[in-house]
Each structure stands twice: as C-alpha cells, then as structure tokens.
N, C-alpha and C positions, 0 to 999 in steps of 0.2 A: 661852478667852480671845480676845477680839478682838485681832488682832495690832496693837500700837501702831504709829503712824506712825514713831516714832523708833527702834524696834528691830525688826529682821527677821533672818532666818537669814543673809543675805549680810553684813550689818553685823557680826553676832556672829562669823561665820567670819573676816572680815577683821581684826577686833580680836583674835581669838584668835591668829591667825598673828603679828600685830604683838606681842602680849603674850608669846608664846613666844620670839620673837627678842629682845625686850627683856630677858626673864628670863635668856636665855642670855648676853647681854652683862653683866648684873649678876653672874651666877655667875662668869664669866670675870674680870671686873674685881676682884671681891673675893677670888677664889681666888688671883690672881696679884699682888694689890696689894703694894706695897713695904712690908714690915714691918720690914726692916732689923734691926740688932742693937741696938735701943733697949731701954731698961729697961721693966719692966712698968708703971711709972708715967708713961711718956711720954704727954703730952697728945695728940699726933698719933695714936699707936697707939690710945688710948682713943676718940678721935673717930672713927677709921676703924672700929673694932669696933662702936660705937654706931650709926653711920649705915649700916653694912653690915647689921646686924640689922634696923633700921627699913626699909631699902630692900627687902631680900629678903622681909620680912613683907608689905610693901605689894604686892609683885608676887604673892606667894602668894594674897593675898586677891583680887586682880584676876583671876588665872587661875581660881580657884575660882568666882568670880561668872560668868565666861565659860563655864566648863564646865557650870554649872547651866543657863544659858540655852541652850547647845547641846543639852543633854539634853531640855529642854522642847520646843524646836523639832523635835527628832527623835522626840518622843512617848514618851520614856523616863521622864519624870516629869510629874506633873499640874501644873495651874496652882496648885492649893492648895500642893503641895510647893515649887514655885518661890517663891511668895509667902512661905511660912513659913520656908524654910531657905535661900533664894537671895538673901539681902540682902547688899548691899555696905556696908561701914562707910564712910559718906560723910564722917565727921569725922576721918579718919585724920590723925595728926599729921604735919606737914611737918618737914623737916630743920632742925636747930638751926643758926642762922647763925654762932654762935661756933665750933661744930665744923666747919662747912663752911670757915671761914677757915683751918683747919689742914690741909685736904685739897688734893690736886692738882686743877687745873682739869678734867682728864678725869673724875675721880671726881665732882666737883661737877656737871658737865654730865650725866652719867649719872643721878645722883640727881634732878636737875631733870626729866629725861626721864620717869623713873618717876612723879614727882609729877604731871606734865602728863597722862600716860596714865591714872593713877588718877582724876584730876579729870574727864577725859572720861567715864569709866565712871560716876562719881558723878553727873554731869549726866544721863546716860541713865537711871540708876536713879531719880533724883529725879523726872524727867519721867514715867517709866513709872508709878511708884507714885502720883504726883499725878493723872495722867490716869485711871488705872484705879480710883482710890479715890473719884473724884467720882461723885455719884449719876446724872448725865446718861447716861454710857455704860451703866450698869446698867439704867436705865429704858428706854433705847433697845433693849438686848438683850431685855428682858422683852417689850416691845411687838412686837419682831420675832418672838419665839417665839409669842406669843399671836395675832399676825396670821395665822400659818399654821394655827392651830387654829380661830379664830373665822371667818376669811374663807374 
C-alpha cells in the first residue's frame, strides 16, 4: 500500500498514546463516578450508566482501529487484512443531550473529548479509504510496476 499522506506511523503512534491516556481517564471517571445511594430508577444513574457504556465502547473501537494500523505499519498484518478488518465505525452515535444534562460538567467534558477524538480518527479513516479506493492511485501503482518491467 502506498502510504497515504494523512496517515503514517508517527501519526498513528501519537494518536495511540493519546487514545490510551484518554481511555485511562474514561476508566477512572466512570469507575469512581458518584453513584450515591440513589434508587435503581434514578434518571441520573441511568444516564451515567448509558453514557459510560457508550463512551467506553467508543474508545474501545478507537483503540482497536489504532492497533490495527500499528500492526500494519509494523508489517504484522497485510494491507488486505487492514482494509477488511481494520474499519472504524464512522457513524458512531454521539451522547444523548438529555442524558448529558443529568451528568456533571466533568463527565460531560470527558465524553465530549472522546467524541472529538473518535471524530478525528473517523476523518482519517474516511480520507484514507476514499484516497485509496479511487482508481488513480491504483493506475499509478500499476504504471510504476510496469515501468520497471517495460523500461
């Protein structure tokens, strides 16, 4: 695979480190979030549980995407494997505004940070897939290979 201009090993490593730090913040926030002695039907508790699940899932998808790209750049998986199994869900649902209104500002800011992080990865994913799926790079690669044989 021709290395796309918008993704390279240094970018992936930097994003991976950032993603791990953000994931650790998410784990800490939701592990120690104030659950209080509220009843099981408390709207705040339900909102926290729903958004915690959505946020941790978002970060798990992001880290998995980054791990696939790290493996590709290290030669551990092929381009075919990356294209087939290394997709990022780009239409991941955002937080529910009604639930966010029930959560603390710190939790809301962290959820927003994970959404922004995931959106950055989604832009990279979309750009990479669009760039590599167009026929021009494929034709250029074919010409380059044939040029060595013919010339």
